[in-house]
Gaussian input, Z-matrix of N, CA and C with variables (Angstrom, degrees):
# hf/3-21g

backbone

0 1
 N
 C     1     B1
 C     2     B2     1     A1
 N     3     B3     2     A2     1     D1
 C     4     B4     3     A3     2     D2
 C     5     B5     4     A4     3     D3
 N     6     B6     5     A5     4     D4
 C     7     B7     6     A6     5     D5
 C     8     B8     7     A7     6     D6
 N     9     B9     8     A8     7     D7
 C    10    B10     9     A9     8     D8
 C    11    B11    10    A10     9     D9
 N    12    B12    11    A11    10    D10
 C    13    B13    12    A12    11    D11
 C    14    B14    13    A13    12    D12
 N    15    B15    14    A14    13    D13
 C    16    B16    15    A15    14    D14
 C    17    B17    16    A16    15    D15
 N    18    B18    17    A17    16    D16
 C    19    B19    18    A18    17    D17
 C    20    B20    19    A19    18    D18
 N    21    B21    20    A20    19    D19
 C    22    B22    21    A21    20    D20
 C    23    B23    22    A22    21    D21
 N    24    B24    23    A23    22    D22
 C    25    B25    24    A24    23    D23
 C    26    B26    25    A25    24    D24
 N    27    B27    26    A26    25    D25
 C    28    B28    27    A27    26    D26
 C    29    B29    28    A28    27    D27
 N    30    B30    29    A29    28    D28
 C    31    B31    30    A30    29    D29
 C    32    B32    31    A31    30    D30
 N    33    B33    32    A32    31    D31
 C    34    B34    33    A33    32    D32
 C    35    B35    34    A34    33    D33
 N    36    B36    35    A35    34    D34
 C    37    B37    36    A36    35    D35
 C    38    B38    37    A37    36    D36
 N    39    B39    38    A38    37    D37
 C    40    B40    39    A39    38    D38
 C    41    B41    40    A40    39    D39
 N    42    B42    41    A41    40    D40
 C    43    B43    42    A42    41    D41
 C    44    B44    43    A43    42    D42
 N    45    B45    44    A44    43    D43
 C    46    B46    45    A45    44    D44
 C    47    B47    46    A46    45    D45
 N    48    B48    47    A47    46    D46
 C    49    B49    48    A48    47    D47
 C    50    B50    49    A49    48    D48
 N    51    B51    50    A50    49    D49
 C    52    B52    51    A51    50    D50
 C    53    B53    52    A52    51    D51
 N    54    B54    53    A53    52    D52
 C    55    B55    54    A54    53    D53
 C    56    B56    55    A55    54    D54
 N    57    B57    56    A56    55    D55
 C    58    B58    57    A57    56    D56
 C    59    B59    58    A58    57    D57
 N    60    B60    59    A59    58    D58
 C    61    B61    60    A60    59    D59
 C    62    B62    61    A61    60    D60
 N    63    B63    62    A62    61    D61
 C    64    B64    63    A63    62    D62
 C    65    B65    64    A64    63    D63
 N    66    B66    65    A65    64    D64
 C    67    B67    66    A66    65    D65
 C    68    B68    67    A67    66    D66
 N    69    B69    68    A68    67    D67
 C    70    B70    69    A69    68    D68
 C    71    B71    70    A70    69    D69
 N    72    B72    71    A71    70    D70
 C    73    B73    72    A72    71    D71
 C    74    B74    73    A73    72    D72
 N    75    B75    74    A74    73    D73
 C    76    B76    75    A75    74    D74
 C    77    B77    76    A76    75    D75
 N    78    B78    77    A77    76    D76
 C    79    B79    78    A78    77    D77
 C    80    B80    79    A79    78    D78
 N    81    B81    80    A80    79    D79
 C    82    B82    81    A81    80    D80
 C    83    B83    82    A82    81    D81
 N    84    B84    83    A83    82    D82
 C    85    B85    84    A84    83    D83
 C    86    B86    85    A85    84    D84
 N    87    B87    86    A86    85    D85
 C    88    B88    87    A87    86    D86
 C    89    B89    88    A88    87    D87
 N    90    B90    89    A89    88    D88
 C    91    B91    90    A90    89    D89
 C    92    B92    91    A91    90    D90
 N    93    B93    92    A92    91    D91
 C    94    B94    93    A93    92    D92
 C    95    B95    94    A94    93    D93
 N    96    B96    95    A95    94    D94
 C    97    B97    96    A96    95    D95
 C    98    B98    97    A97    96    D96
 N    99    B99    98    A98    97    D97
 C   100   B100    99    A99    98    D98
 C   101   B101   100   A100    99    D99
 N   102   B102   101   A101   100   D100
 C   103   B103   102   A102   101   D101
 C   104   B104   103   A103   102   D102
 N   105   B105   104   A104   103   D103
 C   106   B106   105   A105   104   D104
 C   107   B107   106   A106   105   D105
 N   108   B108   107   A107   106   D106
 C   109   B109   108   A108   107   D107
 C   110   B110   109   A109   108   D108
 N   111   B111   110   A110   109   D109
 C   112   B112   111   A111   110   D110
 C   113   B113   112   A112   111   D111
 N   114   B114   113   A113   112   D112
 C   115   B115   114   A114   113   D113
 C   116   B116   115   A115   114   D114
 N   117   B117   116   A116   115   D115
 C   118   B118   117   A117   116   D116
 C   119   B119   118   A118   117   D117
 N   120   B120   119   A119   118   D118
 C   121   B121   120   A120   119   D119
 C   122   B122   121   A121   120   D120
 N   123   B123   122   A122   121   D121
 C   124   B124   123   A123   122   D122
 C   125   B125   124   A124   123   D123
 N   126   B126   125   A125   124   D124
 C   127   B127   126   A126   125   D125
 C   128   B128   127   A127   126   D126
 N   129   B129   128   A128   127   D127
 C   130   B130   129   A129   128   D128
 C   131   B131   130   A130   129   D129
 N   132   B132   131   A131   130   D130
 C   133   B133   132   A132   131   D131
 C   134   B134   133   A133   132   D132
 N   135   B135   134   A134   133   D133
 C   136   B136   135   A135   134   D134
 C   137   B137   136   A136   135   D135
 N   138   B138   137   A137   136   D136
 C   139   B139   138   A138   137   D137
 C   140   B140   139   A139   138   D138
 N   141   B141   140   A140   139   D139
 C   142   B142   141   A141   140   D140
 C   143   B143   142   A142   141   D141
 N   144   B144   143   A143   142   D142
 C   145   B145   144   A144   143   D143
 C   146   B146   145   A145   144   D144
 N   147   B147   146   A146   145   D145
 C   148   B148   147   A147   146   D146
 C   149   B149   148   A148   147   D147
 N   150   B150   149   A149   148   D148
 C   151   B151   150   A150   149   D149
 C   152   B152   151   A151   150   D150
 N   153   B153   152   A152   151   D151
 C   154   B154   153   A153   152   D152
 C   155   B155   154   A154   153   D153
 N   156   B156   155   A155   154   D154
 C   157   B157   156   A156   155   D155
 C   158   B158   157   A157   156   D156
 N   159   B159   158   A158   157   D157
 C   160   B160   159   A159   158   D158
 C   161   B161   160   A160   159   D159
 N   162   B162   161   A161   160   D160
 C   163   B163   162   A162   161   D161
 C   164   B164   163   A163   162   D162
 N   165   B165   164   A164   163   D163
 C   166   B166   165   A165   164   D164
 C   167   B167   166   A166   165   D165
 N   168   B168   167   A167   166   D166
 C   169   B169   168   A168   167   D167
 C   170   B170   169   A169   168   D168
 N   171   B171   170   A170   169   D169
 C   172   B172   171   A171   170   D170
 C   173   B173   172   A172   171   D171
 N   174   B174   173   A173   172   D172
 C   175   B175   174   A174   173   D173
 C   176   B176   175   A175   174   D174
 N   177   B177   176   A176   175   D175
 C   178   B178   177   A177   176   D176
 C   179   B179   178   A178   177   D177
 N   180   B180   179   A179   178   D178
 C   181   B181   180   A180   179   D179
 C   182   B182   181   A181   180   D180
 N   183   B183   182   A182   181   D181
 C   184   B184   183   A183   182   D182
 C   185   B185   184   A184   183   D183
 N   186   B186   185   A185   184   D184
 C   187   B187   186   A186   185   D185
 C   188   B188   187   A187   186   D186
 N   189   B189   188   A188   187   D187
 C   190   B190   189   A189   188   D188
 C   191   B191   190   A190   189   D189
 N   192   B192   191   A191   190   D190
 C   193   B193   192   A192   191   D191
 C   194   B194   193   A193   192   D192
 N   195   B195   194   A194   193   D193
 C   196   B196   195   A195   194   D194
 C   197   B197   196   A196   195   D195
 N   198   B198   197   A197   196   D196
 C   199   B199   198   A198   197   D197
 C   200   B200   199   A199   198   D198
 N   201   B201   200   A200   199   D199
 C   202   B202   201   A201   200   D200
 C   203   B203   202   A202   201   D201
 N   204   B204   203   A203   202   D202
 C   205   B205   204   A204   203   D203
 C   206   B206   205   A205   204   D204
 N   207   B207   206   A206   205   D205
 C   208   B208   207   A207   206   D206
 C   209   B209   208   A208   207   D207
 N   210   B210   209   A209   208   D208
 C   211   B211   210   A210   209   D209
 C   212   B212   211   A211   210   D210
 N   213   B213   212   A212   211   D211
 C   214   B214   213   A213   212   D212
 C   215   B215   214   A214   213   D213
 N   216   B216   215   A215   214   D214
 C   217   B217   216   A216   215   D215
 C   218   B218   217   A217   216   D216
 N   219   B219   218   A218   217   D217
 C   220   B220   219   A219   218   D218
 C   221   B221   220   A220   219   D219
 N   222   B222   221   A221   220   D220
 C   223   B223   222   A222   221   D221
 C   224   B224   223   A223   222   D222
 N   225   B225   224   A224   223   D223
 C   226   B226   225   A225   224   D224
 C   227   B227   226   A226   225   D225
 N   228   B228   227   A227   226   D226
 C   229   B229   228   A228   227   D227
 C   230   B230   229   A229   228   D228
 N   231   B231   230   A230   229   D229
 C   232   B232   231   A231   230   D230
 C   233   B233   232   A232   231   D231
 N   234   B234   233   A233   232   D232
 C   235   B235   234   A234   233   D233
 C   236   B236   235   A235   234   D234
 N   237   B237   236   A236   235   D235
 C   238   B238   237   A237   236   D236
 C   239   B239   238   A238   237   D237
 N   240   B240   239   A239   238   D238
 C   241   B241   240   A240   239   D239
 C   242   B242   241   A241   240   D240
 N   243   B243   242   A242   241   D241
 C   244   B244   243   A243   242   D242
 C   245   B245   244   A244   243   D243
 N   246   B246   245   A245   244   D244
 C   247   B247   246   A246   245   D245
 C   248   B248   247   A247   246   D246
 N   249   B249   248   A248   247   D247
 C   250   B250   249   A249   248   D248
 C   251   B251   250   A250   249   D249
 N   252   B252   251   A251   250   D250
 C   253   B253   252   A252   251   D251
 C   254   B254   253   A253   252   D252
 N   255   B255   254   A254   253   D253
 C   256   B256   255   A255   254   D254
 C   257   B257   256   A256   255   D255
 N   258   B258   257   A257   256   D256
 C   259   B259   258   A258   257   D257
 C   260   B260   259   A259   258   D258
 N   261   B261   260   A260   259   D259
 C   262   B262   261   A261   260   D260
 C   263   B263   262   A262   261   D261
 N   264   B264   263   A263   262   D262
 C   265   B265   264   A264   263   D263
 C   266   B266   265   A265   264   D264
 N   267   B267   266   A266   265   D265
 C   268   B268   267   A267   266   D266
 C   269   B269   268   A268   267   D267
 N   270   B270   269   A269   268   D268
 C   271   B271   270   A270   269   D269
 C   272   B272   271   A271   270   D270
 N   273   B273   272   A272   271   D271
 C   274   B274   273   A273   272   D272
 C   275   B275   274   A274   273   D273
 N   276   B276   275   A275   274   D274
 C   277   B277   276   A276   275   D275
 C   278   B278   277   A277   276   D276
 N   279   B279   278   A278   277   D277
 C   280   B280   279   A279   278   D278
 C   281   B281   280   A280   279   D279
 N   282   B282   281   A281   280   D280
 C   283   B283   282   A282   281   D281
 C   284   B284   283   A283   282   D282
 N   285   B285   284   A284   283   D283
 C   286   B286   285   A285   284   D284
 C   287   B287   286   A286   285   D285
 N   288   B288   287   A287   286   D286
 C   289   B289   288   A288   287   D287
 C   290   B290   289   A289   288   D288
 N   291   B291   290   A290   289   D289
 C   292   B292   291   A291   290   D290
 C   293   B293   292   A292   291   D291
 N   294   B294   293   A293   292   D292
 C   295   B295   294   A294   293   D293
 C   296   B296   295   A295   294   D294
 N   297   B297   296   A296   295   D295
 C   298   B298   297   A297   296   D296
 C   299   B299   298   A298   297   D297
 N   300   B300   299   A299   298   D298
 C   301   B301   300   A300   299   D299
 C   302   B302   301   A301   300   D300
 N   303   B303   302   A302   301   D301
 C   304   B304   303   A303   302   D302
 C   305   B305   304   A304   303   D303
 N   306   B306   305   A305   304   D304
 C   307   B307   306   A306   305   D305
 C   308   B308   307   A307   306   D306
 N   309   B309   308   A308   307   D307
 C   310   B310   309   A309   308   D308
 C   311   B311   310   A310   309   D309
 N   312   B312   311   A311   310   D310
 C   313   B313   312   A312   311   D311
 C   314   B314   313   A313   312   D312
 N   315   B315   314   A314   313   D313
 C   316   B316   315   A315   314   D314
 C   317   B317   316   A316   315   D315
 N   318   B318   317   A317   316   D316
 C   319   B319   318   A318   317   D317
 C   320   B320   319   A319   318   D318
 N   321   B321   320   A320   319   D319
 C   322   B322   321   A321   320   D320
 C   323   B323   322   A322   321   D321
 N   324   B324   323   A323   322   D322
 C   325   B325   324   A324   323   D323
 C   326   B326   325   A325   324   D324
 N   327   B327   326   A326   325   D325
 C   328   B328   327   A327   326   D326
 C   329   B329   328   A328   327   D327

   B1=1.3671
   B2=1.5701
   B3=1.2323
   B4=1.4507
   B5=1.5804
   B6=1.2797
   B7=1.5170
   B8=1.5850
   B9=1.1849
   B10=1.5015
   B11=1.6369
   B12=1.2796
   B13=1.4440
   B14=1.6481
   B15=1.2873
   B16=1.5821
   B17=1.5325
   B18=1.3233
   B19=1.4790
   B20=1.4578
   B21=1.3366
   B22=1.4449
   B23=1.5656
   B24=1.3034
   B25=1.4174
   B26=1.5627
   B27=1.3579
   B28=1.4546
   B29=1.4412
   B30=1.3779
   B31=1.4459
   B32=1.4824
   B33=1.2932
   B34=1.3987
   B35=1.4415
   B36=1.3425
   B37=1.3957
   B38=1.5607
   B39=1.2527
   B40=1.4398
   B41=1.5414
   B42=1.2773
   B43=1.5182
   B44=1.5835
   B45=1.3082
   B46=1.4790
   B47=1.5633
   B48=1.1943
   B49=1.5698
   B50=1.6227
   B51=1.4204
   B52=1.4086
   B53=1.4450
   B54=1.3825
   B55=1.5174
   B56=1.4745
   B57=1.4203
   B58=1.3805
   B59=1.5844
   B60=1.2456
   B61=1.5611
   B62=1.5869
   B63=1.3052
   B64=1.3547
   B65=1.5892
   B66=1.3155
   B67=1.4705
   B68=1.6032
   B69=1.2821
   B70=1.5650
   B71=1.5295
   B72=1.2956
   B73=1.5440
   B74=1.5755
   B75=1.2923
   B76=1.4721
   B77=1.6681
   B78=1.3496
   B79=1.3847
   B80=1.4938
   B81=1.3911
   B82=1.4554
   B83=1.4451
   B84=1.2766
   B85=1.5167
   B86=1.4399
   B87=1.2559
   B88=1.4675
   B89=1.5172
   B90=1.2232
   B91=1.5098
   B92=1.5242
   B93=1.4405
   B94=1.5025
   B95=1.5316
   B96=1.3046
   B97=1.5633
   B98=1.4132
   B99=1.3888
   B100=1.4243
   B101=1.5708
   B102=1.3420
   B103=1.3362
   B104=1.5428
   B105=1.3510
   B106=1.4787
   B107=1.4589
   B108=1.2857
   B109=1.4533
   B110=1.5926
   B111=1.3112
   B112=1.5636
   B113=1.3968
   B114=1.3034
   B115=1.4766
   B116=1.4573
   B117=1.3471
   B118=1.5060
   B119=1.4587
   B120=1.3201
   B121=1.4828
   B122=1.5667
   B123=1.3237
   B124=1.4365
   B125=1.4752
   B126=1.2979
   B127=1.4686
   B128=1.5958
   B129=1.3664
   B130=1.4194
   B131=1.5249
   B132=1.2981
   B133=1.4466
   B134=1.5502
   B135=1.3118
   B136=1.5125
   B137=1.4855
   B138=1.3051
   B139=1.5077
   B140=1.4127
   B141=1.3659
   B142=1.4331
   B143=1.5288
   B144=1.3058
   B145=1.3812
   B146=1.5829
   B147=1.3611
   B148=1.4195
   B149=1.5619
   B150=1.3703
   B151=1.4844
   B152=1.6004
   B153=1.3158
   B154=1.4827
   B155=1.5486
   B156=1.1862
   B157=1.4792
   B158=1.5703
   B159=1.3051
   B160=1.5011
   B161=1.5815
   B162=1.3612
   B163=1.4621
   B164=1.5326
   B165=1.4092
   B166=1.4884
   B167=1.5924
   B168=1.3851
   B169=1.4380
   B170=1.5270
   B171=1.4178
   B172=1.4263
   B173=1.4669
   B174=1.2308
   B175=1.4889
   B176=1.5279
   B177=1.3590
   B178=1.4648
   B179=1.5702
   B180=1.2950
   B181=1.3738
   B182=1.4718
   B183=1.3802
   B184=1.4293
   B185=1.5727
   B186=1.3415
   B187=1.4477
   B188=1.5880
   B189=1.3316
   B190=1.4641
   B191=1.4607
   B192=1.3500
   B193=1.4387
   B194=1.5258
   B195=1.3843
   B196=1.4038
   B197=1.4804
   B198=1.3348
   B199=1.4176
   B200=1.5742
   B201=1.2911
   B202=1.4792
   B203=1.4574
   B204=1.3530
   B205=1.4652
   B206=1.4722
   B207=1.3329
   B208=1.3966
   B209=1.5982
   B210=1.3077
   B211=1.4791
   B212=1.5462
   B213=1.3150
   B214=1.5067
   B215=1.4685
   B216=1.3018
   B217=1.4640
   B218=1.4884
   B219=1.3582
   B220=1.5036
   B221=1.5894
   B222=1.3542
   B223=1.5076
   B224=1.4591
   B225=1.3348
   B226=1.5005
   B227=1.4736
   B228=1.3258
   B229=1.4289
   B230=1.5223
   B231=1.3050
   B232=1.5594
   B233=1.3554
   B234=1.3056
   B235=1.4605
   B236=1.6058
   B237=1.2357
   B238=1.4292
   B239=1.3918
   B240=1.3154
   B241=1.4517
   B242=1.4785
   B243=1.3977
   B244=1.4527
   B245=1.5665
   B246=1.2213
   B247=1.5353
   B248=1.4935
   B249=1.3303
   B250=1.5652
   B251=1.5356
   B252=1.3709
   B253=1.3425
   B254=1.4606
   B255=1.3794
   B256=1.4422
   B257=1.5996
   B258=1.2536
   B259=1.5679
   B260=1.3720
   B261=1.3368
   B262=1.5058
   B263=1.5395
   B264=1.2220
   B265=1.4958
   B266=1.5143
   B267=1.2713
   B268=1.5326
   B269=1.5046
   B270=1.3991
   B271=1.5199
   B272=1.5439
   B273=1.3245
   B274=1.5580
   B275=1.4520
   B276=1.3775
   B277=1.5261
   B278=1.4883
   B279=1.4940
   B280=1.5086
   B281=1.5556
   B282=1.2658
   B283=1.5660
   B284=1.4761
   B285=1.3616
   B286=1.3104
   B287=1.5472
   B288=1.3400
   B289=1.4952
   B290=1.4669
   B291=1.3388
   B292=1.5123
   B293=1.5425
   B294=1.3810
   B295=1.5155
   B296=1.4709
   B297=1.3171
   B298=1.5177
   B299=1.4877
   B300=1.3114
   B301=1.5220
   B302=1.5874
   B303=1.2706
   B304=1.4046
   B305=1.5486
   B306=1.3788
   B307=1.4684
   B308=1.5160
   B309=1.3353
   B310=1.6016
   B311=1.6141
   B312=1.2561
   B313=1.4515
   B314=1.5601
   B315=1.3703
   B316=1.4300
   B317=1.5434
   B318=1.3285
   B319=1.5643
   B320=1.4716
   B321=1.3945
   B322=1.5058
   B323=1.5803
   B324=1.2630
   B325=1.5026
   B326=1.4967
   B327=1.3228
   B328=1.5958
   B329=1.5029
   A1=109.40
   A2=114.52
   A3=118.55
   A4=110.13
   A5=113.28
   A6=121.09
   A7=103.86
   A8=118.80
   A9=116.80
   A10=111.13
   A11=113.22
   A12=119.24
   A13=114.56
   A14=101.38
   A15=112.54
   A16=107.44
   A17=114.73
   A18=118.84
   A19=114.40
   A20=120.48
   A21=129.27
   A22=104.75
   A23=124.37
   A24=125.11
   A25=116.80
   A26=114.94
   A27=123.33
   A28=110.43
   A29=121.38
   A30=123.50
   A31=109.04
   A32=127.87
   A33=134.31
   A34=107.98
   A35=120.31
   A36=126.47
   A37=112.74
   A38=117.66
   A39=127.77
   A40=110.31
   A41=112.48
   A42=120.38
   A43=101.51
   A44=120.00
   A45=121.69
   A46=107.24
   A47=120.12
   A48=121.44
   A49=108.81
   A50=112.83
   A51=115.16
   A52=115.25
   A53=115.74
   A54=117.06
   A55=107.16
   A56=126.20
   A57=121.13
   A58=114.70
   A59=113.96
   A60=117.46
   A61=108.09
   A62=122.16
   A63=121.07
   A64=111.64
   A65=112.11
   A66=116.86
   A67=107.39
   A68=112.95
   A69=117.41
   A70=111.47
   A71=115.39
   A72=115.64
   A73=103.31
   A74=119.28
   A75=117.25
   A76=118.76
   A77=108.29
   A78=112.93
   A79=118.37
   A80=111.77
   A81=124.07
   A82=110.63
   A83=123.80
   A84=123.68
   A85=104.97
   A86=123.16
   A87=124.55
   A88=103.50
   A89=123.47
   A90=121.93
   A91=109.48
   A92=118.58
   A93=119.04
   A94=110.74
   A95=117.41
   A96=117.21
   A97=108.10
   A98=125.60
   A99=125.30
   A100=111.66
   A101=117.56
   A102=121.37
   A103=109.99
   A104=113.63
   A105=113.31
   A106=117.63
   A107=117.23
   A108=119.79
   A109=112.45
   A110=112.61
   A111=120.52
   A112=113.07
   A113=120.41
   A114=124.68
   A115=110.97
   A116=120.93
   A117=123.65
   A118=111.78
   A119=110.00
   A120=117.69
   A121=113.63
   A122=113.30
   A123=117.94
   A124=109.33
   A125=122.75
   A126=119.62
   A127=107.49
   A128=118.41
   A129=116.84
   A130=114.26
   A131=115.04
   A132=119.83
   A133=112.87
   A134=110.91
   A135=117.25
   A136=110.25
   A137=115.96
   A138=119.79
   A139=113.06
   A140=122.12
   A141=125.09
   A142=112.16
   A143=120.18
   A144=122.29
   A145=115.98
   A146=111.37
   A147=117.11
   A148=113.45
   A149=114.25
   A150=115.90
   A151=109.32
   A152=114.54
   A153=114.65
   A154=111.83
   A155=113.94
   A156=118.96
   A157=109.14
   A158=114.47
   A159=120.12
   A160=111.17
   A161=114.80
   A162=117.64
   A163=112.96
   A164=108.53
   A165=114.34
   A166=116.00
   A167=113.19
   A168=116.84
   A169=109.95
   A170=118.83
   A171=117.87
   A172=111.37
   A173=122.19
   A174=120.63
   A175=110.98
   A176=118.08
   A177=118.89
   A178=109.73
   A179=122.33
   A180=124.05
   A181=117.49
   A182=118.93
   A183=122.94
   A184=112.15
   A185=113.72
   A186=115.60
   A187=113.03
   A188=115.37
   A189=114.33
   A190=106.48
   A191=117.51
   A192=126.55
   A193=116.90
   A194=111.45
   A195=113.74
   A196=110.28
   A197=114.00
   A198=122.53
   A199=110.40
   A200=111.41
   A201=118.85
   A202=119.34
   A203=112.85
   A204=124.94
   A205=110.56
   A206=115.67
   A207=127.38
   A208=108.96
   A209=113.04
   A210=119.16
   A211=114.36
   A212=117.22
   A213=118.23
   A214=117.16
   A215=125.06
   A216=125.13
   A217=113.20
   A218=115.14
   A219=121.92
   A220=110.17
   A221=112.35
   A222=116.09
   A223=113.74
   A224=120.14
   A225=122.46
   A226=110.96
   A227=120.82
   A228=123.33
   A229=110.34
   A230=114.76
   A231=120.21
   A232=118.56
   A233=116.61
   A234=125.36
   A235=112.66
   A236=118.94
   A237=119.58
   A238=112.56
   A239=122.45
   A240=123.39
   A241=116.06
   A242=114.78
   A243=117.29
   A244=115.51
   A245=109.21
   A246=116.88
   A247=113.57
   A248=112.25
   A249=114.02
   A250=107.80
   A251=124.44
   A252=119.23
   A253=117.62
   A254=112.15
   A255=119.58
   A256=109.24
   A257=113.56
   A258=113.41
   A259=113.92
   A260=121.93
   A261=120.24
   A262=112.45
   A263=118.66
   A264=119.52
   A265=110.36
   A266=112.23
   A267=119.40
   A268=113.19
   A269=109.99
   A270=116.85
   A271=111.74
   A272=115.16
   A273=120.81
   A274=101.34
   A275=124.00
   A276=117.54
   A277=113.14
   A278=119.20
   A279=115.15
   A280=111.58
   A281=115.51
   A282=115.35
   A283=113.96
   A284=119.72
   A285=119.62
   A286=113.77
   A287=117.17
   A288=122.17
   A289=111.63
   A290=116.64
   A291=123.78
   A292=110.48
   A293=110.65
   A294=112.80
   A295=114.27
   A296=111.83
   A297=113.94
   A298=112.85
   A299=119.33
   A300=124.54
   A301=106.29
   A302=113.82
   A303=125.59
   A304=113.72
   A305=114.76
   A306=111.05
   A307=121.02
   A308=115.09
   A309=117.78
   A310=104.38
   A311=116.58
   A312=119.91
   A313=111.04
   A314=118.01
   A315=126.16
   A316=112.98
   A317=111.11
   A318=112.77
   A319=111.47
   A320=118.36
   A321=115.91
   A322=112.00
   A323=110.46
   A324=111.60
   A325=118.34
   A326=106.36
   A327=106.63
   A328=105.39
   D1=-39.17
   D2=178.99
   D3=-64.37
   D4=-40.91
   D5=-178.89
   D6=-63.80
   D7=-44.11
   D8=-177.92
   D9=-70.01
   D10=-35.96
   D11=171.56
   D12=-51.89
   D13=-52.65
   D14=-176.61
   D15=-61.41
   D16=-45.50
   D17=178.32
   D18=-57.31
   D19=-37.19
   D20=-174.45
   D21=-80.18
   D22=-25.69
   D23=-178.33
   D24=-102.67
   D25=22.53
   D26=-178.32
   D27=-58.91
   D28=-41.34
   D29=-179.65
   D30=-71.23
   D31=-31.35
   D32=177.35
   D33=-65.07
   D34=-53.30
   D35=176.60
   D36=-58.09
   D37=-38.31
   D38=173.15
   D39=-55.00
   D40=-53.04
   D41=-173.11
   D42=-67.73
   D43=-43.55
   D44=-175.89
   D45=-63.18
   D46=-40.71
   D47=179.51
   D48=-65.50
   D49=-41.08
   D50=-178.84
   D51=-67.84
   D52=-29.10
   D53=-179.73
   D54=-85.85
   D55=1.12
   D56=172.68
   D57=112.14
   D58=4.19
   D59=179.38
   D60=-67.06
   D61=138.24
   D62=177.11
   D63=-74.78
   D64=167.58
   D65=179.06
   D66=-70.44
   D67=-42.67
   D68=178.10
   D69=-57.21
   D70=-31.58
   D71=-175.60
   D72=-76.65
   D73=-40.91
   D74=172.65
   D75=-59.42
   D76=-39.04
   D77=174.15
   D78=-62.04
   D79=-42.09
   D80=172.43
   D81=-64.56
   D82=-29.29
   D83=-176.74
   D84=-76.48
   D85=-46.15
   D86=-174.45
   D87=-72.23
   D88=-43.75
   D89=-175.98
   D90=-69.90
   D91=-33.47
   D92=176.15
   D93=-66.48
   D94=-39.36
   D95=-178.58
   D96=-69.53
   D97=-39.41
   D98=177.88
   D99=-64.12
   D100=-35.16
   D101=-179.93
   D102=-66.85
   D103=-46.85
   D104=174.03
   D105=-58.76
   D106=-39.14
   D107=173.75
   D108=-57.07
   D109=-48.15
   D110=173.88
   D111=-54.60
   D112=-53.98
   D113=-179.74
   D114=-58.64
   D115=-42.41
   D116=175.45
   D117=-54.49
   D118=-50.06
   D119=-176.75
   D120=-62.10
   D121=-40.28
   D122=176.64
   D123=-67.85
   D124=-40.81
   D125=-178.10
   D126=-64.54
   D127=-44.24
   D128=178.26
   D129=-61.24
   D130=-33.70
   D131=-179.30
   D132=-72.37
   D133=-34.88
   D134=178.88
   D135=-71.72
   D136=-40.83
   D137=175.60
   D138=-64.80
   D139=-35.35
   D140=175.42
   D141=-74.79
   D142=-30.21
   D143=-171.14
   D144=-89.40
   D145=-29.16
   D146=-177.63
   D147=-52.20
   D148=-52.18
   D149=-177.38
   D150=-66.75
   D151=-26.39
   D152=178.50
   D153=-76.84
   D154=-21.96
   D155=177.97
   D156=-68.33
   D157=-46.38
   D158=-179.38
   D159=-68.98
   D160=-32.29
   D161=175.28
   D162=-65.18
   D163=-49.30
   D164=178.27
   D165=-63.97
   D166=-31.32
   D167=177.98
   D168=-65.35
   D169=-41.73
   D170=178.93
   D171=-75.63
   D172=-24.57
   D173=-172.00
   D174=-84.57
   D175=-37.96
   D176=-177.37
   D177=-118.32
   D178=27.07
   D179=174.37
   D180=-51.98
   D181=-40.76
   D182=-174.21
   D183=-74.25
   D184=-20.17
   D185=-178.15
   D186=-100.26
   D187=-3.73
   D188=-174.42
   D189=-101.42
   D190=150.26
   D191=176.36
   D192=-89.24
   D193=-20.06
   D194=173.67
   D195=-124.49
   D196=156.18
   D197=-177.59
   D198=-80.57
   D199=108.49
   D200=178.40
   D201=-52.36
   D202=-40.34
   D203=-178.82
   D204=-62.66
   D205=-48.03
   D206=-172.27
   D207=-67.55
   D208=-45.68
   D209=-178.95
   D210=-87.92
   D211=-7.20
   D212=-179.86
   D213=-57.14
   D214=-46.57
   D215=-179.57
   D216=-63.43
   D217=-42.15
   D218=175.87
   D219=-60.28
   D220=-43.82
   D221=178.03
   D222=-66.50
   D223=-35.50
   D224=174.94
   D225=-68.21
   D226=-35.46
   D227=179.17
   D228=-69.31
   D229=-48.22
   D230=172.16
   D231=-51.70
   D232=-53.91
   D233=178.94
   D234=-67.20
   D235=-35.73
   D236=173.24
   D237=-69.54
   D238=-43.49
   D239=172.71
   D240=-56.49
   D241=-46.02
   D242=174.19
   D243=-57.52
   D244=-43.18
   D245=175.48
   D246=-55.68
   D247=-51.98
   D248=179.45
   D249=-65.62
   D250=-41.20
   D251=174.88
   D252=-51.65
   D253=-46.17
   D254=-174.24
   D255=-69.02
   D256=-40.30
   D257=173.37
   D258=-63.74
   D259=-40.37
   D260=175.78
   D261=-65.17
   D262=-32.38
   D263=174.40
   D264=-65.58
   D265=-42.61
   D266=-175.04
   D267=-71.61
   D268=-24.30
   D269=-178.14
   D270=-85.55
   D271=-14.25
   D272=-172.14
   D273=-61.45
   D274=-53.05
   D275=-167.26
   D276=-63.80
   D277=-44.42
   D278=178.00
   D279=-67.49
   D280=-31.49
   D281=175.56
   D282=-66.78
   D283=-34.95
   D284=176.66
   D285=-77.40
   D286=-21.26
   D287=172.83
   D288=-75.31
   D289=-26.87
   D290=177.85
   D291=-69.63
   D292=-31.55
   D293=-179.05
   D294=-79.11
   D295=-18.97
   D296=-177.72
   D297=-94.44
   D298=16.98
   D299=-178.27
   D300=-72.43
   D301=124.34
   D302=172.29
   D303=-77.98
   D304=106.45
   D305=-175.64
   D306=-48.54
   D307=-38.08
   D308=-176.81
   D309=-66.85
   D310=-48.67
   D311=-176.70
   D312=-60.66
   D313=-43.65
   D314=177.51
   D315=-58.71
   D316=-42.81
   D317=-178.46
   D318=-79.04
   D319=-20.59
   D320=178.23
   D321=-84.24
   D322=-8.53
   D323=-175.81
   D324=-52.35
   D325=-44.55
   D326=-172.88
   D327=-109.54

């Protein structure tokens, strides 16, 4: 999704570079937007999973060796951190491609 967004915004990135924006600023812009998407997705997932955690803890408490309610917050933090790390690694290639936009070619595209 981020790669498609960067491809669609090639002209915008070309204009930004032409007007004096640094390559690092473009990199940060793309990375920041991907991070916001990831954090929103994690928030929605946690909001949906928290009630299910309590339901599962009551339902299968006798067969589990660990207490799901006690380890739930740690699990959410660990999985959320892993998702953010993976999304940042996946965003690196489109973000670096956005920094290599040649302003002249980007402005001639359309």
